[in-house]
C-alpha positions in Angstrom: -19.5 15.8 11.3 -22.8 14.1 10.4 -23.0 12.1 7.3 -26.0 10.9 5.4 -26.7 7.2 5.6 -26.4 6.4 1.9 -23.4 5.6 -0.1 -21.8 8.6 -2.0 -22.8 7.2 -5.4 -20.6 8.7 -8.1 -18.2 10.1 -5.6 -15.0 9.0 -3.8 -15.6 8.8 0.0 -12.6 10.0 2.1 -12.3 10.3 5.8 -13.1 14.1 5.4 -16.2 13.5 3.3 -16.9 12.7 -0.4 -14.9 14.3 -3.3 -15.6 14.3 -7.0 -13.5 11.7 -8.9 -11.7 14.3 -11.0 -10.3 15.7 -7.9 -8.5 12.6 -6.7 -4.8 13.0 -7.1 -2.0 10.5 -7.5 -2.8 7.6 -5.2 -1.1 4.9 -3.1 -3.6 2.1 -3.3 -2.6 0.1 -0.1 -1.1 1.7 3.0 -1.3 1.7 6.7 -0.9 5.0 8.6 -2.2 3.9 12.1 -2.3 0.3 12.8 -0.9 -2.6 15.0 0.0 -5.8 13.2 1.5 -7.4 16.3 0.1 -11.0 16.4 -1.9 -12.0 19.5 1.0 -14.4 20.3 3.6 -11.5 20.2 1.4 -9.5 22.3 1.4 -12.2 25.1 5.1 -12.7 25.0 7.0 -11.3 27.9 9.9 -9.9 26.0 12.1 -6.7 26.3 11.6 -4.7 23.1 14.5 -3.3 21.4 14.2 0.3 20.4 14.5 1.1 16.6 17.7 3.0 16.0 20.3 3.2 13.2 22.2 0.4 14.9 19.2 -2.0 15.3 17.1 -1.3 12.1 18.8 -3.9 10.0 18.9 -6.6 12.7 15.1 -6.0 13.4 14.1 -6.1 9.7 16.2 -9.2 9.1 14.7 -11.0 12.1 17.8 -11.2 14.2 16.2 -9.1 16.9 12.5 -8.9 17.9 10.9 -5.5 18.6 7.3 -5.2 19.0 7.7 -1.5 18.2 8.3 -2.5 14.6 4.7 -3.7 14.3 2.9 -0.6 15.7 2.1 2.7 13.8 0.6 4.7 16.6 2.5 8.0 16.5 0.3 10.6 15.0 2.8 13.3 14.6 5.3 10.9 12.8 2.4 9.8 10.4 1.7 13.5 9.7 5.4 14.2 8.9 5.7 11.1 6.7 2.5 11.9 4.8 3.7 15.5 4.3 6.9 14.0 2.7 4.6 12.1 0.3 2.9 15.2 -0.5 6.1 17.1 -1.2 7.2 14.4 -3.5 4.0 14.6 -5.6 1.5 12.2 -4.1 -2.0 13.2 -3.0 -4.2 10.3 -2.0 -3.7 7.2 0.3 -5.9 4.1 0.6 -5.6 3.2 4.2 -6.6 -0.5 4.7 -6.3 -0.8 8.5 -9.4 -3.0 9.1 -10.9 -5.0 11.9 -8.2 -6.7 14.0 -5.5 -4.2 13.3 -6.7 -1.4 15.5 -8.2 1.1 13.0 -8.3 4.8 14.1 -10.7 6.8 11.9 -10.4 10.1 13.9 -6.6 9.7 13.8 -6.9 9.3 9.9 -9.0 12.4 9.7 -6.5 14.4 11.7 -3.7 13.3 9.4 -5.7 14.2 6.3 -6.5 17.7 7.7 -2.9 18.3 8.7 -1.5 17.3 5.4 -4.1 18.4 2.9 -4.3 14.8 1.7 -7.0 12.5 0.5 -7.3 9.4 2.8 -9.8 6.7 1.8 -10.4 4.3 4.7 -11.1 0.5 4.4 -13.5 -1.7 6.5 -14.2 -5.3 7.3 -11.9 -7.9 8.9 -8.3 -9.1 8.5 -7.3 -12.8 8.8 -8.8 -15.1 11.4 -5.8 -14.8 13.8 -6.5 -11.1 14.4 -10.3 -11.4 14.6 -12.1 -11.2 18.0 -13.4 -14.5 19.4 -17.0 -13.3 19.0 -16.6 -13.3 15.2 -16.4 -17.2 15.1 -20.2 -17.4 15.6 -21.4 -14.4 13.7 -23.6 -15.0 10.5 -22.7 -13.8 7.1 -25.7 -11.2 7.2 -24.4 -9.7 10.4 -20.9 -9.1 9.0 -22.5 -7.8 5.8 -24.6 -5.3 7.8 -21.7 -4.1 9.7 -19.6 -3.4 6.5 -22.6 -1.6 4.9 -22.9 0.6 7.9 -19.2 1.3 7.9 -19.5 2.4 4.3 -22.8 4.5 4.6 -23.0 5.8 8.3 -19.7 5.5 10.0 -17.0 3.0 11.0 -15.5 1.8 14.4 -17.7 3.9 16.5 -17.4 7.2 14.6 -19.4 8.9 11.8 -16.3 8.8 9.5 -17.2 6.5 6.6 -15.1 3.9 4.9 -14.6 4.3 1.1 -13.5 0.8 0.2 -14.0 -2.7 1.6 -10.9 -4.3 2.9 -8.2 -5.6 3.1 -10.4 -8.7 3.6 -8.0 -11.3 5.1 -7.5 -14.8 3.8 -4.9 -17.4 4.8 -3.8 -20.6 3.3 -5.4 -23.0 3.7 -8.5 -20.8 3.7 -10.3 -20.7 7.0 -14.2 -21.1 7.2 -14.6 -17.7 9.2 -12.6 -15.9 6.5 -14.9 -17.4 3.8 -18.0 -16.1 5.7 -16.3 -12.6 5.9 -15.7 -12.7 2.3 -19.2 -13.7 1.5 -20.3 -10.7 3.6 -17.9 -8.4 1.7 -19.5 -9.5 -1.6 -22.9 -8.6 -0.2 -21.6 -5.2 0.9 -19.9 -4.6 -2.5 -23.3 -5.4 -4.1 -25.2 -3.2 -1.8 -23.0 -0.2 -1.8 -21.0 -0.3 -5.1 -17.7 0.0 -3.1 -14.5 -1.6 -4.5 -13.1 -4.7 -2.5 -9.5 -5.3 -1.6 -8.3 -8.8 -0.7 -5.3 -10.0 1.3 -4.6 -13.4 -0.1 -2.8 -16.2 1.7 0.9 -16.9 1.1 0.4 -19.5 -1.6 0.8 -18.9 -5.4 -2.5 -20.5 -6.2 -4.8 -18.9 -3.6 -5.5 -15.6 -5.6 -7.0 -17.8 -8.2 -8.9 -19.8 -5.6 -10.3 -16.5 -4.2 -11.3 -15.2 -7.5 -13.1 -18.4 -8.4 -15.0 -18.1 -5.1 -15.8 -14.5 -6.0 -17.2 -15.5 -9.4 -19.3 -18.2 -7.8 -20.9 -16.0 -5.4 -21.7 -13.0 -7.7 -18.8 -10.6 -7.0 -17.5 -8.1 -9.5 -13.9 -9.1 -10.6 -13.4 -5.6 -12.2 -13.9 -3.9 -8.8 -11.9 -6.5 -6.8 -8.3 -5.8 -6.0 -5.9 -8.6 -5.4 -3.2 -7.4 -2.9 0.4 -8.5 -2.3 1.1 -10.2 -5.6 4.8 -9.3 -5.3 5.0 -11.7 -2.3 2.6 -14.3 -3.8 3.1 -14.9 -7.4 6.4 -15.1 -9.1 5.8 -16.5 -12.5 4.1 -15.0 -15.5 1.9 -18.0 -16.3 0.0 -17.7 -13.0 0.0 -13.9 -13.1 -1.5 -13.8 -16.6 -4.1 -16.5 -15.6 -5.1 -14.2 -12.6 -5.4 -11.2 -14.9 -7.6 -13.1 -17.2 -10.2 -13.3 -14.3 -10.6 -9.5 -14.7 -9.5 -8.6 -11.3 -7.1 -5.6 -10.4 -3.6 -6.7 -9.9 -1.9 -4.9 -6.8 2.0 -4.8 -6.5 2.2 -3.2 -3.1 5.5 -4.0 -1.6 7.5 -1.3 -3.3 10.5 -0.2 -1.3 11.2 -3.7 -0.1 14.6 -4.3 -1.8 15.9 -7.3 0.2 15.2 -11.0 -0.7 14.5 -12.0 3.1 10.9 -12.4 4.0 9.9 -13.2 7.5 6.6 -14.9 6.9 7.4 -17.5 4.2 10.3 -19.3 2.6 10.3 -17.2 -0.5 12.8 -14.8 -2.3 11.3 -11.4 -2.3 11.7 -9.3 -5.6 13.1 -5.8 -5.7 11.5 -2.7 -7.3 13.3 -3.4 -10.7 11.7 -7.0 -10.8 8.3 -5.7 -9.9 8.4 -3.3 -12.8 9.5 -5.9 -15.2 6.3 -8.0 -14.2 4.1 -5.0 -14.6 5.7 -4.1 -18.0 4.8 -7.7 -19.1 1.2 -7.2 -18.0 1.0 -3.7 -19.8 2.3 -5.4 -23.0 -0.4 -8.1 -22.7 -3.1 -5.4 -22.5 -3.7 -5.2 -18.7 -2.7 -1.6 -18.0 -6.2 -0.8 -16.6 -5.8 -3.7 -14.1 -2.7 -2.4 -12.4 -2.2 -0.4 -9.1 0.8 0.0 -6.9 1.7 0.9 -3.4 4.2 0.2 -0.5 1.8 -1.5 2.2 3.8 0.1 5.0 2.8 -1.6 8.2 6.1 -1.7 10.0 7.7 1.2 11.8 11.1 0.4 10.2 9.9 1.3 6.8 9.2 4.9 7.7 11.9 7.4 6.9 12.2 8.4 10.5 13.2 4.8 11.4 15.6 4.1 8.7 13.1 3.2 5.9 11.9 4.6 2.5 8.6 6.1 3.7 5.3 6.9 1.6 7.3 9.2 -0.6 9.4 6.4 -2.2 7.1 5.6 -5.2 6.7 9.3 -6.1 10.4 10.3 -5.5 12.1 7.1 -6.9 9.8 4.5 -8.5 8.1 6.8 -11.0 11.3 8.2 -12.4 12.5 4.6 -12.6 9.4 3.6 -14.5 10.0 6.3 -17.1 13.6 5.1 -17.5 12.3 1.6 -18.1 10.0 2.5 -20.9 6.6 3.3 -19.2 5.0 6.2 -20.9 3.5 9.2 -19.2 0.0 7.8 -20.0 1.0 4.4 -18.4 2.1 6.2 -15.3 -1.1 8.3 -15.2 -3.3 5.3 -15.6 -1.6 3.3 -12.8 -1.3 6.3 -10.3 -4.5 8.3 -11.0 -6.9 6.7 -13.7 -7.2 3.3 -12.2 -7.4 4.5 -8.6 -10.1 7.0 -9.6 -12.2 4.4 -11.3 -11.9 1.9 -8.5 -12.6 4.3 -5.6 -15.6 6.0 -7.2 -18.7 4.4 -5.6 -20.5 2.7 -8.3 
């Protein structure tokens, strides 16, 4: 396909082309369908990978056994089957945030969208410094910005398939200079194109606030900025409410992770019930229009075919739980459709 070199203003840009906002269905706002989150260090290790089976899945998830298979989502037919399960459970759209450094595959996403009659919105930009190519260390802000603008208006990663959102833009704690330059570029791209911006914050409870202060300082739009991974970053209402007061969108995107163990930091992960309790507190405080949810599946062990919950989980299990926990139909509609529709429409 050949796409025009202008943003799809007033439309939502999917990997199969623009759609009208009213056509967007229930949406998962942060997922990975085709990606590789193996770190450069892990890729260099000479190890024998354990296959993922019913006998090894728990050990792999709990860190007892290392399997690089866990970190790769590269099986197109499996992805098609998993997204088909989501569609059968009532979902329609997926925001796929496999950006630079994580092996994005636009043509693969288009194939999944066609095979499952789903709406897939692709991200762009770069993940954290560890995953970025060495050449990025000397690139200027304007160069990064021009690349993201092209990804949103012409095509991304060597294709004519356009991104529909910026991100997930990677930050670490402490925040690296390269990551700050990429963030500055993302803000330029946001201003130029009208696309929303998704941020991967570092694993420190105060970094989301640090990032939002940076965004305010550099002319970003908080209302079109989505702060990801809050359910592994902020665990107290005081910080959460302070972040909500910046005007950013609050993303709880680890639904389906029901164990306290977290490999990447010394924290106690919440379960789905605890996530919903925090979200209810935000709704009660008047922040309903700032909330989106997802699973952030980037490990093979979270797919149903490898012992996990899959992309269907929120639709099959969490939404019924929300209604049992006092969320109204209009609350659920706002979180699953209304807020994604507003954010994904190119302004």
